[in-house]
Structure formats: structure tokens, C-alpha cells
C-alpha positions as MATLAB code, in Angstrom:
seq = 'MSIAAGQAMAAEMAAVSSSRSEIWGSDRVWVRETSPTPAGYAYADAMDQKAGELLAQARQYTQAALKNHSETPQYYDYVGTFAFREKRYDLAVQAYEKAVALSPADIGFRYGLANAYSSQNDFFRYLPHVTAGRNLEQTSIGAQLLSAWQEMGRGNFAGADAMFTASLKIDPADARLSAYMGAVAEGRGNSAEALACFRTALALELARLKNMGIGAAGVKSEGPLKMADIGRAVALRMAVARLILPSDPGEAARHCSLNTDWEVRLTPSEMLPPFASALLPTANIPHKKTDGRRHVPRGGEVFRTNHAIAGMALYEAGKVQEAAEQFRRASHYGQVLLLAGASPNEKFDTVGWPSGADPAVAHECLMKVGDEAEARRWSTRPRGDQR';
ca = [
      13.424   31.529  -13.556;
      16.801   33.310  -13.106;
      19.873   31.034  -12.860;
      21.740   33.504  -10.655;
      18.785   33.829   -8.300;
      18.491   30.070   -8.171;
      22.134   29.678   -7.263;
      21.821   32.294   -4.527;
      18.799   30.458   -3.138;
      20.727   27.195   -3.215;
      23.479   28.710   -1.076;
      20.961   29.503    1.647;
      18.678   26.458    1.330;
      20.698   23.393    0.421;
      18.699   20.306   -0.459;
      19.136   17.701    2.290;
      18.720   13.942    1.955;
      19.082   11.492    4.855;
      19.697    7.770    5.101;
      19.512    5.692    8.303;
      21.291    2.483    9.224;
      20.516    0.593   12.442;
      23.454   -0.911   14.394;
      23.101   -3.302   17.420;
      21.901   -1.289   20.388;
      21.850    2.104   18.700;
      21.038    4.113   15.581;
      23.590    5.787   13.422;
      22.543    8.469   10.915;
      24.450    9.795    7.951;
      23.294   13.134    6.529;
      24.372   14.256    3.073;
      23.802   17.843    1.979;
      23.811   18.743   -1.710;
      23.253   22.046   -3.528;
      21.876   22.223   -7.102;
      24.627   22.855   -9.655;
      24.624   25.653  -12.238;
      24.007   22.999  -14.908;
      20.999   21.754  -12.999;
      19.503   25.227  -12.798;
      20.231   25.837  -16.476;
      18.315   22.661  -17.320;
      15.420   23.706  -15.085;
      15.358   27.135  -16.742;
      15.212   25.541  -20.210;
      12.338   23.287  -19.145;
      10.524   26.289  -17.677;
      10.812   28.139  -20.974;
       9.666   25.081  -22.917;
       6.629   24.725  -20.665;
       5.774   28.370  -21.313;
       5.985   27.813  -25.082;
       3.732   24.763  -24.905;
       1.222   26.646  -22.770;
       1.152   29.476  -25.308;
       0.537   26.987  -28.131;
      -2.263   25.344  -26.170;
      -3.915   28.731  -25.675;
      -3.641   29.466  -29.402;
      -5.265   26.151  -30.318;
      -8.042   26.705  -27.797;
      -8.714   30.218  -29.058;
      -8.786   28.967  -32.657;
     -11.266   26.241  -31.708;
     -13.485   28.753  -29.962;
     -13.281   31.213  -32.841;
     -14.102   28.657  -35.539;
     -16.758   26.746  -33.616;
     -20.022   25.583  -35.029;
     -23.342   25.270  -33.270;
     -22.819   21.687  -32.157;
     -23.408   20.072  -28.755;
     -19.791   18.859  -28.795;
     -18.565   22.445  -28.944;
     -20.681   23.543  -25.994;
     -19.601   20.460  -24.051;
     -15.997   21.520  -24.719;
     -16.666   25.033  -23.421;
     -18.569   23.725  -20.410;
     -15.811   21.308  -19.467;
     -13.105   23.971  -19.500;
     -15.296   26.492  -17.715;
     -16.040   23.922  -15.003;
     -12.337   23.206  -14.545;
     -11.718   26.930  -14.144;
     -14.577   27.076  -11.592;
     -16.495   29.490  -13.806;
     -19.741   27.769  -13.032;
     -22.034   30.394  -14.574;
     -20.334   29.935  -17.952;
     -20.335   26.146  -17.514;
     -24.091   26.178  -16.894;
     -24.730   28.294  -19.988;
     -22.607   26.010  -22.189;
     -24.042   22.738  -20.870;
     -27.599   24.085  -21.191;
     -26.976   24.658  -24.907;
     -25.396   21.209  -25.267;
     -28.420   19.602  -23.606;
     -30.827   21.628  -25.732;
     -29.077   20.418  -28.906;
     -28.711   16.814  -27.741;
     -31.138   16.113  -24.878;
     -30.573   12.342  -24.966;
     -26.828   12.565  -24.303;
     -26.097   11.242  -20.809;
     -22.762   13.031  -20.516;
     -24.231   16.446  -21.263;
     -26.967   15.873  -18.668;
     -24.457   14.977  -15.976;
     -22.216   17.888  -16.949;
     -25.079   20.327  -16.464;
     -26.109   18.630  -13.210;
     -22.559   18.949  -11.846;
     -22.428   22.622  -12.788;
     -25.694   23.291  -10.949;
     -24.445   21.267   -7.970;
     -21.332   23.446   -7.782;
     -23.645   26.443   -7.543;
     -25.546   24.709   -4.719;
     -28.672   24.841   -6.892;
     -30.265   21.547   -5.869;
     -33.626   22.113   -7.548;
     -31.996   22.604  -10.960;
     -29.453   19.854  -10.343;
     -32.053   17.199   -9.574;
     -33.986   17.106  -12.912;
     -30.813   16.680  -14.963;
     -29.157   14.047  -12.806;
     -32.477   12.179  -12.774;
     -32.727   12.429  -16.565;
     -29.182   11.101  -16.864;
     -29.956    8.120  -14.664;
     -33.156    7.397  -16.546;
     -31.256    7.468  -19.833;
     -28.734    5.006  -18.436;
     -31.536    2.623  -17.502;
     -33.637    2.944  -20.673;
     -30.949    3.645  -23.296;
     -28.002    1.542  -24.403;
     -25.739    4.548  -24.897;
     -23.520    3.700  -21.911;
     -23.201    0.064  -22.983;
     -22.344    1.037  -26.557;
     -19.716    3.488  -25.367;
     -18.066    0.663  -23.444;
     -18.421   -1.625  -26.458;
     -16.766    1.032  -28.672;
     -13.780    1.137  -26.324;
     -13.476   -2.644  -26.249;
     -13.704   -2.819  -30.043;
     -10.960   -0.228  -30.356;
      -8.749   -2.479  -28.240;
      -9.612   -5.487  -30.364;
     -11.379   -7.106  -27.400;
     -14.401   -8.468  -29.230;
     -15.365  -10.735  -26.331;
     -15.703   -7.658  -24.104;
     -17.858   -6.005  -26.747;
     -20.039   -9.124  -26.903;
     -20.744   -8.784  -23.186;
     -21.966   -5.232  -23.758;
     -24.177   -6.407  -26.630;
     -25.792   -9.001  -24.374;
     -26.590   -6.294  -21.813;
     -27.879   -3.971  -24.560;
     -30.272   -6.560  -25.973;
     -32.080   -6.640  -22.614;
     -32.602   -2.853  -22.682;
     -33.355   -1.791  -26.263;
     -32.947   -4.411  -29.021;
     -34.511   -2.039  -31.576;
     -31.702    0.527  -31.361;
     -30.034    0.596  -34.786;
     -26.636    1.203  -33.234;
     -26.672   -2.209  -31.577;
     -27.012   -4.085  -34.881;
     -24.398   -1.797  -36.424;
     -21.889   -2.524  -33.652;
     -22.556   -6.243  -33.882;
     -21.872   -5.996  -37.611;
     -18.596   -4.178  -36.977;
     -17.434   -6.934  -34.645;
     -18.532   -9.644  -37.092;
     -16.507   -7.953  -39.818;
     -13.540   -7.625  -37.493;
     -13.716  -11.372  -36.955;
     -13.772  -11.960  -40.694;
     -17.430  -13.006  -40.939;
     -18.581  -10.820  -43.829;
     -21.949  -12.563  -44.267;
     -22.952  -11.986  -40.654;
     -21.634   -8.425  -40.804;
     -23.729   -7.681  -43.893;
     -26.869   -9.074  -42.263;
     -26.290   -6.910  -39.187;
     -25.647   -3.768  -41.238;
     -28.776   -4.329  -43.314;
     -30.834   -4.761  -40.157;
     -29.355   -1.594  -38.684;
     -30.017    0.343  -41.900;
     -33.669   -0.724  -41.957;
     -34.123    0.372  -38.336;
     -32.380    3.666  -38.964;
     -34.424    4.458  -42.083;
     -37.600    3.753  -40.111;
     -36.438    6.207  -37.442;
     -35.738    8.849  -40.081;
     -39.145    8.303  -41.671;
     -40.754    9.055  -38.317;
     -38.746   12.291  -38.279;
     -40.103   13.252  -41.695;
     -36.919   12.403  -43.585;
     -37.414   10.213  -46.629;
     -34.981    8.418  -48.882;
     -34.610   11.512  -51.061;
     -33.578   13.646  -48.116;
     -36.753   15.690  -47.844;
     -37.473   16.911  -44.336;
     -40.780   18.426  -43.424;
     -39.322   20.983  -41.015;
     -36.004   22.834  -41.208;
     -32.837   22.035  -43.187;
     -31.290   18.596  -43.427;
     -28.576   17.927  -40.827;
     -25.696   15.471  -40.746;
     -26.617   14.833  -37.124;
     -29.877   13.332  -38.412;
     -28.699   11.323  -41.412;
     -25.076   10.523  -40.530;
     -25.708    7.046  -39.182;
     -27.802    6.023  -42.187;
     -25.139    7.352  -44.562;
     -22.428    5.325  -42.840;
     -24.610    2.198  -42.798;
     -25.348    2.455  -46.510;
     -21.624    2.748  -47.144;
     -20.966   -0.327  -45.009;
     -23.541   -2.329  -46.960;
     -22.217   -1.058  -50.298;
     -18.651   -1.952  -49.403;
     -19.545   -5.523  -48.466;
     -21.767   -6.267  -51.480;
     -19.489   -4.565  -54.010;
     -17.619   -7.744  -55.082;
     -20.826   -9.699  -55.756;
     -23.282   -6.973  -56.776;
     -21.541   -3.751  -57.853;
     -24.749   -2.352  -59.333;
     -26.562   -2.546  -55.997;
     -23.528   -1.101  -54.228;
     -23.573    1.857  -56.610;
     -27.296    2.341  -55.924;
     -26.667    2.665  -52.188;
     -23.968    5.261  -52.839;
     -26.315    7.145  -55.163;
     -28.965    7.324  -52.423;
     -26.359    8.897  -50.147;
     -25.570   11.425  -52.878;
     -29.270   12.368  -52.991;
     -28.834   13.519  -49.396;
     -25.427   15.073  -49.975;
     -26.654   17.614  -52.535;
     -29.252   18.860  -50.031;
     -26.688   19.679  -47.336;
     -25.033   23.062  -46.948;
     -21.206   23.163  -47.058;
     -21.134   23.985  -43.341;
     -22.577   20.539  -42.614;
     -19.497   18.924  -44.174;
     -16.981   20.390  -41.752;
     -17.838   19.280  -38.198;
     -17.222   15.705  -37.061;
     -20.458   13.763  -36.890;
     -20.340   11.547  -33.859;
     -23.942   10.474  -34.473;
     -22.780    7.820  -36.932;
     -20.689    6.174  -34.215;
     -19.744    3.301  -36.479;
     -16.218    2.098  -35.764;
     -16.017   -0.098  -38.856;
     -12.953    1.856  -39.890;
     -11.439    1.804  -36.435;
     -11.274   -1.820  -35.395;
      -8.353   -3.999  -36.554;
      -8.806   -5.224  -40.126;
      -6.320   -6.972  -42.350;
      -6.280   -4.092  -44.834;
      -6.628   -1.052  -42.569;
      -4.304    0.691  -40.195;
      -6.768    0.576  -37.307;
      -6.891    4.373  -36.990;
      -9.445    5.736  -34.561;
     -11.079    9.056  -35.186;
     -14.529   10.430  -35.779;
     -14.763   11.512  -39.439;
     -15.949   14.861  -40.693;
     -19.093   14.928  -42.760;
     -17.026   15.741  -45.837;
     -14.704   12.808  -45.221;
     -17.660   10.468  -45.090;
     -19.117   11.657  -48.378;
     -15.676   11.548  -50.006;
     -15.518    7.916  -48.944;
     -18.974    7.430  -50.465;
     -17.679    8.731  -53.813;
     -14.668    6.405  -53.618;
     -16.880    3.358  -53.045;
     -19.216    4.526  -55.823;
     -16.260    4.782  -58.204;
     -15.181    1.234  -57.397;
     -18.725   -0.097  -57.828;
     -19.421    1.698  -61.095;
     -16.092    0.607  -62.564;
     -16.820   -3.011  -61.659;
     -20.241   -2.604  -63.284;
     -18.604   -1.421  -66.519;
     -19.683    2.233  -66.233;
     -16.223    3.716  -66.737;
     -17.152    7.356  -67.369;
     -19.432    7.520  -64.316;
     -16.786    5.816  -62.215;
     -14.145    8.330  -63.293;
     -16.376   11.201  -62.210;
     -16.800    9.639  -58.772;
     -13.029    9.221  -58.388;
     -12.547   12.887  -59.337;
     -15.066   13.990  -56.739;
     -13.407   11.840  -54.079;
      -9.965   13.196  -54.875;
     -10.973   16.866  -54.795;
     -13.276   16.821  -51.801;
     -10.830   18.929  -49.814;
     -12.046   21.915  -51.847;
     -15.564   21.360  -50.523;
     -14.271   21.470  -46.971;
     -12.270   24.623  -47.661;
     -15.430   26.305  -48.947;
     -17.098   25.239  -45.708;
     -14.492   27.187  -43.736;
     -11.789   24.604  -43.051;
      -8.248   25.803  -42.421;
      -6.029   25.700  -45.540;
      -3.366   24.075  -43.357;
      -5.456   20.922  -43.002;
      -4.415   18.432  -45.660;
      -7.740   16.836  -46.468;
      -6.398   15.169  -49.595;
      -3.908   13.216  -47.489;
      -6.049   12.464  -44.437;
      -9.087   10.397  -45.239;
     -11.526    7.957  -43.748;
     -10.847    4.362  -44.834;
     -13.076    3.343  -47.715;
     -11.569    0.311  -49.363;
     -10.962    2.187  -52.625;
      -7.932    0.858  -54.491;
      -5.779    3.645  -55.990;
      -4.621    1.256  -58.720;
      -8.229    0.763  -59.875;
      -8.880    4.521  -59.823;
      -5.691    5.114  -61.830;
      -6.674    2.485  -64.398;
     -10.187    3.914  -64.721;
      -8.990    7.496  -65.184;
      -6.388    6.470  -67.773;
      -9.129    4.721  -69.768;
     -11.063    7.998  -70.041;
      -7.916    9.946  -70.942;
      -7.642   11.956  -67.714;
      -3.900   11.543  -67.191;
      -3.590   14.509  -64.816;
      -6.139   13.079  -62.416;
      -4.723    9.568  -62.842;
      -1.347   10.860  -61.652;
      -2.958   12.084  -58.434;
      -3.981    8.507  -57.691;
      -0.769    6.891  -58.950;
       1.222    8.658  -56.209;
      -0.814    6.863  -53.550;
       0.498    3.493  -52.390;
      -1.607    0.384  -52.839;
      -3.839   -0.005  -49.820;
      -4.235    3.756  -49.392;
      -7.965    4.058  -48.745;
      -8.784    7.660  -49.371;
];
């Protein structure tokens, strides 16, 4: 915007504002005419430039996301959403079709594809996907759990309870339901109930994985192992380990070790994308010792947390050398993510997923084995830091 041009326009088209006051038997109107000042146009010009800068940054971020994408349904949902907003319905259809192919039980992807077909006036392709979405709503508890997740994030456990009641009538065998109920129980301070729920959820999830051909050692009969398959079980084992650590550190360490059996069979690329399949907000609801942060962790963040819990458990069990190795692996996990293709600008060593690991314990353990350099890495972290 040109300031001079704006001033010239103001001379010809003054902004007019009117106010009316009624007097007995008649109306009287005052009209005030004002023209924008040079300072006003200078401010508008600065805001226009700032908006252009922000738009350019947004385009850069979008292009970077598209360039560094992985073959995940979330990525194709992202592409489909933006294509739909731009009315590029052919591209939206292509993206949503891939999202549905990768995650056919996701209600949102089904409806996204149905809407894209509807915008093309393709009723016969629209109908199967909108029908599938409605069927999933009626036979799956995904919609109820999404609402419960939101209520838990707000700290409204009573609202989450209402969603659990509705979910129990639809699919009580869904492992996510027990996991969510455990998260709420823990948020309320009932660790015993939380542990029972998490153990139930873990048993259900391991049974589901067994039906898929995935055993405890991470052996899958067809194709490579995926975080999308095992993520929920990994997070549940960590939840169980964290809760039993004070009373049975040996058993807690065993759960972490079983997760490591899976970890070594994953490619580095599996560590980078967020894994929404876990969908366990145990780190996201208000706790006395957490900051209540809400984000979906990367696969690497989850396994780093697993090493942190393992270090705590092994140290409590008296296995100092093994514990020190786990703390080292937790501290340096950012290197794993960099090998997977993460941006060097992302500070993985300073952004973690809450684990309950106490930096003071890690520091003490590492000093006992003579690793002062690594101990210093932990000593710079404040107490309560849960990386």
C-alpha cells in the first residue's frame, strides 16, 4: 500500500460517520466527516507489510512440511484439508484416498474423502465413504474417546466419565477405553485404580497385536514393524512401569526391556513421525508434578522416555551400571532422531515427553560409575524436569 496514494484517496472519499438524536416532533441529524491521517496510513502500511511477512513464513513452513513428509495418513489428511480449502478437489480426493487407505477406520478421513467427492458432485463415490463414517461412529468409540480426550485436557474428568459410560455401551473391549479410564484415575490421584486400568488395557492391546501376528518380541509375520501398530502397547507398558516402579522396580525394568525388544526392530524413520495411535494423554492431563503440556509425542520421544524410566527402575533395583547406560541413551536420543531425518534446529534434548525421571537420581547414578561428563548434562536440568 502506498501512503501517498492512500492520502489522495482519502481526499476524494472521506470516511463518514453519522449519529442521530430524536427531539420532540422532529429528528435532528449531526454528520461528522473524517479523513484518515498520514499516521493512520503509515500504521496501515506497516501492518500490511507485517501480514506479508507472516504469509511468507507460513508458506515456508508449509513447503518444508510437504518436502519432509512421511507416508502417514496424517500427512495426507493435511494435504487434503488444504487442497479442499483451495477448492482443488481433484488433489483433495487423491490425498484423502491415501489417508483412508492407510487408516481405513479413521472417521475423519472417511468424511474428508466423502466431502471431496460431494464437491465434485460424485454421489456414487460419496455415498460409500459417508456411510462408512456413520457406521464407524455407531460401532466404534473413536468419537466418544476424542471428546473424552478434550475433556481430560481441560481437567473436566466428570465430562470424560460421561463419554466412558457411552463408550462402554458400544465397545467395552477397546483397549483405549481402559487406558483413558486409567488416565483419569491417575489424574484424580487414584494410582491403584489407574494401574488396574492400564494393566487391563495392556492385556487387550497385546491380544490385538497377537491377532495381527505381532508377538512380545516384536516379530511380525508380514512386513516391517510399525510404530502405528505397537505405539499404544509401548505407551501402556511405560504407564504400568511408571506406576509400579516404587514398589517393584525389577518388574518395571522388565516392562521397559520388552519395549526395547521392539525398539531395536524399528527403522530410524519410524522414530520421527508423531504416533497418534497411542492416544494416551497420561502426560497431558493435570498432575501435581507435570506441566500439563499437550502434544502428541514422536516415536523417538516415547522410547527416550522408556529409557529414562528404565534407568530409574534399574537404579532402584541396585543395577547401577545398567541404569547409567539407560540414562545415557535417554540423554542422547536426539542423535537418533537426527539420523532419522529430523531438522538440526529442533532441540530434542530440551523438548521431551514427561517420564517421571528425576535428574538428581540420574546425576547420582552417573557419578557413581565415574561418568562426570554425562552427569553434568543431567545436573543442568532442574528438579522435576522429566526428560
